[in-house]
Structure formats: structure tokens, C-alpha cells
C-alpha positions as CSV (number, residue, x, y, z in Angstrom):
1,M,96.4,98.4,110.6
2,K,98.1,101.4,108.9
3,L,101.5,100.3,109.7
4,Q,100.7,96.8,108.3
5,F,99.5,98.1,105.1
6,K,102.6,100.2,104.6
7,L,104.9,97.2,105.0
8,L,102.6,94.8,102.8
9,T,102.9,98.0,100.0
10,L,106.6,98.0,100.3
11,S,107.0,94.2,100.2
12,L,105.0,94.2,97.3
13,F,107.3,96.9,95.6
14,L,110.4,94.8,96.3
15,A,109.1,91.8,95.4
16,G,108.3,93.4,91.9
17,S,111.6,95.3,91.6
18,A,113.7,92.3,92.6
19,S,114.3,91.2,89.2
20,A,116.0,94.5,88.3
21,Q,117.7,95.5,91.3
22,K,119.8,93.4,93.9
23,L,118.3,92.8,97.3
24,D,120.4,91.8,100.2
25,T,119.0,90.7,103.8
26,T,121.4,90.8,106.8
27,Y,120.5,90.1,110.4
28,F,122.1,92.0,113.5
29,D,122.0,91.3,117.5
30,L,121.2,94.3,119.8
31,E,124.5,95.6,119.3
32,W,124.1,95.8,115.5
33,K,126.6,93.0,114.8
34,P,125.7,90.5,112.0
35,V,124.3,87.1,113.4
36,A,122.4,84.2,112.1
37,K,118.5,85.0,111.2
38,A,117.4,82.7,114.3
39,T,119.3,84.9,116.7
40,G,118.7,88.4,115.1
41,S,116.9,91.3,116.6
42,Y,117.1,93.7,113.4
43,Y,117.1,92.9,109.9
44,R,118.5,95.0,107.1
45,I,117.0,95.0,103.5
46,T,119.9,96.5,101.0
47,K,119.0,97.6,97.6
48,T,121.5,98.3,95.1
49,V,120.5,101.7,93.3
50,E,123.7,102.1,91.4
51,E,126.3,99.5,91.6
52,N,129.6,101.1,93.4
53,K,127.8,104.3,94.0
54,L,124.5,104.1,96.0
55,Y,122.6,101.7,98.0
56,A,119.1,102.0,99.7
57,I,119.0,100.3,103.1
58,T,115.9,99.9,105.6
59,D,116.2,98.4,108.7
60,Y,113.5,96.5,110.7
61,Y,112.8,95.2,114.1
62,N,111.9,91.7,114.3
63,S,108.3,92.9,114.5
64,G,108.5,94.3,111.0
65,E,108.3,97.9,111.9
66,I,110.6,100.1,110.4
67,Q,113.7,101.2,112.4
68,M,115.6,103.2,110.1
69,T,116.0,104.1,106.3
70,G,118.8,105.8,104.5
71,T,121.3,105.5,101.7
72,L,124.7,104.4,101.4
73,A,127.6,105.5,99.1
74,A,129.7,102.5,99.8
75,L,129.1,99.3,101.7
76,N,132.5,98.1,103.1
77,P,133.2,100.3,104.8
78,E,129.7,101.7,105.0
79,I,129.7,105.6,104.1
80,K,126.4,107.3,104.8
81,H,125.3,109.7,101.9
82,G,122.0,111.7,101.9
83,I,119.0,111.5,104.5
84,F,118.6,109.0,107.3
85,T,115.4,108.5,109.2
86,W,114.8,106.8,112.4
87,Y,111.6,105.6,113.6
88,K,109.8,104.1,116.9
89,D,106.6,102.7,117.0
90,G,105.9,104.0,113.5
91,E,106.8,107.6,114.2
92,K,109.9,109.5,113.2
93,T,112.3,110.1,115.9
94,Q,115.2,111.6,114.2
95,E,116.7,112.7,110.9
96,F,120.0,113.2,109.9
97,T,121.7,114.5,106.5
98,F,125.1,113.0,105.5
99,D,127.4,114.2,102.8
100,L,129.8,111.3,102.4
101,G,130.0,110.3,106.0
102,K,129.9,113.6,107.5
103,I,126.8,115.2,109.4
104,K,125.5,118.2,107.7
105,Y,122.2,118.7,109.4
106,K,120.3,117.1,112.6
107,K,116.5,117.2,113.2
108,F,114.7,115.5,115.9
109,F,110.8,114.9,116.4
110,G,108.5,114.6,119.2
111,K,109.2,114.2,122.7
112,V,112.8,114.5,123.6
113,G,112.4,112.9,126.9
114,M,110.6,112.8,130.4
115,V,111.6,116.6,131.5
116,P,109.7,117.8,134.5
117,N,108.3,121.0,134.8
118,L,109.8,123.2,137.2
119,A,107.6,124.7,140.2
120,S,106.6,128.2,139.6
121,T,108.3,129.3,143.0
122,I,112.1,129.9,142.4
123,D,114.2,129.3,145.6
124,E,117.0,127.1,146.7
125,R,115.2,124.0,146.3
126,N,113.5,125.2,142.9
127,H,115.4,126.7,140.1
128,P,115.9,126.5,136.3
129,P,119.0,125.9,134.8
130,E,121.8,128.5,134.6
131,Y,124.2,129.5,131.9
132,P,127.7,130.7,133.3
133,G,127.4,134.3,133.8
134,G,123.7,134.5,132.9
135,M,122.0,135.3,129.5
136,K,124.0,138.0,128.3
137,K,127.1,135.9,128.3
138,L,125.0,133.0,126.5
139,Y,123.9,135.4,123.8
140,A,127.4,136.8,123.6
141,Y,129.0,133.1,123.3
142,I,126.4,132.3,120.5
143,G,127.4,135.6,118.8
144,K,131.3,135.0,118.8
145,H,131.0,131.2,118.0
146,F,128.3,131.4,115.4
147,N,129.9,131.0,112.0
148,Y,127.6,132.5,109.0
149,P,127.8,129.9,106.0
150,N,129.7,131.5,103.2
151,E,127.2,130.0,100.8
152,L,124.3,132.4,102.3
153,I,126.3,135.6,102.4
154,N,124.7,137.0,99.4
155,I,121.0,135.5,100.2
156,R,121.2,136.6,103.7
157,P,117.7,134.6,104.8
158,K,115.9,136.3,107.5
159,G,114.1,135.1,110.4
160,R,114.1,133.1,113.7
161,I,115.6,130.0,114.5
162,V,114.3,128.4,117.6
163,I,116.5,125.6,119.3
164,N,115.2,123.1,121.9
165,F,117.5,121.2,123.9
166,V,117.6,119.3,127.2
167,I,120.2,120.2,129.8
168,D,120.8,117.1,131.7
169,K,121.8,116.5,135.4
170,A,125.2,117.2,134.7
171,G,124.5,120.3,133.1
172,S,125.7,118.9,129.6
173,I,123.5,119.8,126.2
174,T,121.8,117.0,124.8
175,E,118.8,116.1,122.6
176,A,118.9,119.4,120.6
177,F,116.6,119.9,117.8
178,V,115.2,122.7,115.6
179,Q,111.8,123.9,116.5
180,E,111.6,126.8,113.9
181,S,113.8,127.0,110.8
182,V,114.8,129.7,108.9
183,H,117.4,127.6,106.3
184,P,118.8,124.2,106.7
185,L,122.6,125.6,106.8
186,L,121.7,128.1,109.2
187,D,119.8,125.6,111.3
188,A,122.9,123.1,111.2
189,E,125.3,126.0,112.2
190,A,122.6,126.9,115.3
191,I,122.6,123.2,116.4
192,K,126.3,123.0,116.3
193,V,126.6,126.1,118.6
194,I,124.4,125.2,121.1
195,E,125.7,121.7,121.4
196,H,129.3,122.6,122.1
197,M,128.3,125.3,125.0
198,P,130.0,125.0,128.2
199,K,128.2,123.2,130.9
200,W,125.1,125.0,132.5
201,K,124.4,124.7,136.3
202,P,121.6,122.1,136.1
203,G,118.0,123.0,137.1
204,Q,116.6,121.8,140.5
205,Q,113.1,120.8,141.5
206,D,112.2,119.9,145.2
207,G,115.8,119.9,146.2
208,E,116.7,117.1,143.4
209,V,118.6,118.0,140.3
210,V,116.4,117.4,137.0
211,R,116.9,117.1,133.3
212,V,114.9,120.4,132.0
213,M,113.8,121.4,128.3
214,Y,115.1,124.7,127.2
215,S,114.5,127.0,124.1
216,I,116.9,129.5,122.7
217,P,115.4,131.8,119.6
218,I,118.3,133.2,117.7
219,T,117.1,136.0,115.3
220,M,118.9,136.1,111.5
221,N,118.9,139.6,110.4
């Protein structure tokens, strides 16, 4: 009922503003290729905010639930500019900030996947993921590759960034997001460093390789 109310409010707003702003609806298949309305799995409403400068887009599932919102600096080719937010079942799943097509900041929400808890007993059949060379090497890697943003050199925000991520069955880093933030620019640099880490030795539970959520704090002094 709550979601239906939101959609109704949006529909009324669009109807009221249609005379002042250009609205277009495009239908897409499951691979996001334009198709006819009858065969579409998603649809997009594009609103011209400022001709040739800014366009607001909202993607919907066929059910009417919002799938994504964002803004484009150009339509063909599409140039993402500003905040893009994705939804599933009415809840935010991720949020990216773009600057003329380039990703500047990523944030993920909620659960990041089915990640089993490891058994409390650590042995050859149960062990957590391991960074090559251990934790000392891990923090040496972060210290070497973390490039402090020039814009913040005179400000020096202090605090602790906590990055959560998943180490998959191949030892690769996936689904990294900021759990505790200090500053968007510092957060973005921390995410970049974590995402480019070497592969870990994956975790194991009951003799089987598993996906494991991991958390790393990075202190800004």
C-alpha cells in the first residue's frame, strides 16, 4: 500500500508537469534493449529538465515498482551525471555518483548476499579467508595504494572508514560498500583500493569453499 501511494503521487506529479516538460516512455526487454510495449520487461520515463543539458530518468519494472532513478547529461549516447539509485522490492540496493559518465562514488545497501557464518573451530575444513602474506601485508598494501585526495589535504577529515565486502569462492573481492563513512572522497578511494586488492585464499566451511563477508577498518588521522 505504501509503494502504491508513492507511485500514485509520482503519476499525479508527472501529469501536472507534462505541459511544461517533455516526457518520453521507452520499453526494454530483460537485456535492456528497446522493444515494443507488448514485449517489454521494463519501461523508462524520461523527463527533460533542461534541453541538451539534463534529463531525469526513472526505470520501472512492469509491476510499476521503481527499478532505478538517475539523471543524464546526454541521451545519445547516454552520459550518466549525478546520483543513480537502484531499487528492489521498494528498497534501495545501491547508489552510484557519476561525473559526466565516470563513477566517483559507490554505496551499497542492505544484505550483500547469502554469506554463511564460518564454524567457530578453525582447522583444515573450516578457516576464514586469508590475504596473501597475512594482515600485516594487507595493511601495507592499503597504505601503499591509498592516494589521499588533493582536495582534502588542507582539511584532513579524521575518523574511521569501515569497508564491508565479500570474498567469493575464487578469492576475488566483490560487493564492497561503505559501512562507516568519513568523507565521500575518502570513502571512494578506500573502495577503489579494496576492489583492486590481490585475490585472497577463500574461506572454507565443512570442507567446502564458501563466500564470506569481511570488514576492514581504515583510520584517517
